[in-house]
N, C-alpha and C positions, 0 to 999 in steps of 0.2 A: 477637620481630625485635622491635625497630619502623619504623616505615617514616615517613622524612618524605620534605618535599616535593624532593630532593637524590636518593628516592630513583627518582621519579616523573622528575625529570629528567632522569635518567639515562637511566631506558626511552625516553619519547620523545624521546630523542634518538640514541637506538641503531634504534628504526621509525624516524625523519624519516632518517633513515641505509641500513638496508635505503630504504626508498621512493624514495627518490636514487640509489641503486645498479640496480632494477628499475623503475624510467624510462625512462628511453634502449632500455635493452633489450625491455621494452613497445610500446614507442614503436616499432622498426626493425621487430619486426614484423607493430607493423599498414599502414603507413604505409609500410614501407621496397614499393619495386616486384616484380612476382612473375614477373619476366621468364625465362626457361631456356633453354639450349640456345645457339647463334651463335656469339659472343665471351664469352660467361659461360666455358665450360667447358675455353677453353686456355686455357694459365700463361705466365705472363705475364713475357716476358721484356727489361726494357726498352723497353718503347716499341717493341721490330721483333719482327715477327713471326714462331712461332719455327715451325722446317724442321726436318728429322729427324727422329728416334726420337726418343720423347722418355725411355725408356730407354739411356739412352747410359752403356757403363760406368766407370768413371773409373779413375785406377791410384789401390794406398793406400797411391804415396805422400801428396796429396793429406794425405792426413787426419794423419798422420805428420807434418805440418810441419801443419798447425793443432791434434794434437796437443804437438804441441814449442811452439808459439805462444803455447796456454795457460799450457804448462810454468812456462814461463822467467817472462808475463806476474805473474800468480799471482809465482811466488816474489820479485820483483819490486817487488814487494808487502808480502812479509815486509821486503826488509831497507830499506824507507821510516824504520817505526820503529828498527828497530838505528843508521839512521846522524841518526837526528834524537836516541834518549838518546848516544850517543858523549860527548862532553864532560861530560857527569855521567853518564858509567862508571867506574873506578872499579878498576885491581889489569888482569891478562891474559886473566879468564874468557869477559871477549866476543868478542876477537879470537880466543879456541881455538875460538867459539860458534860465528864466521866466515864458518872457515876450515873450520870442519867443513862447515858447513853451501855453504858452494862449493862441495864437496870434493863433496859427498854430486854436487850440481850436472854437476860438471864428471866424476863418473866414470857420468854419464849420458845424460853430451852423450856420452862415451866406446864404450862401451856400443855405439851406436845407429851409431857411425861406421865398430862394428867388425859393426855388422847389412847395413852399407850403406844404412844407410835418408838417407844424401843421398848418391846418390847416383841422381840420373834417369835411371830406361829411353829408350830416341832411340823407340822405340814401342812403344804400349802394348794388352795385346792384355787 
């Protein structure tokens, strides 16, 4: 293997990058205050002192709504390229593909409705 100045520059850049990544971490370990306990161990809740037990039980519906949001958020990202390529598309094949995609989304929504995910309980137990 021929070792040139380009190899030296690449190795130097990698070493310099490692130093730039490690220096702030080492600096924070050496210079950060070492206070323990007190207010540092309490959870941060938007500047308000926490009250009640920290281990509250949340209803599963919160997580279903979060998953639904993520699913539809990501699915919309798949529709943007299809919409951008629509004017250049020829034939009916893109329409069929998008219809199948939206049909799968609708089937997922119907499944969640049938399971009762969208019905919010009066009390969370």
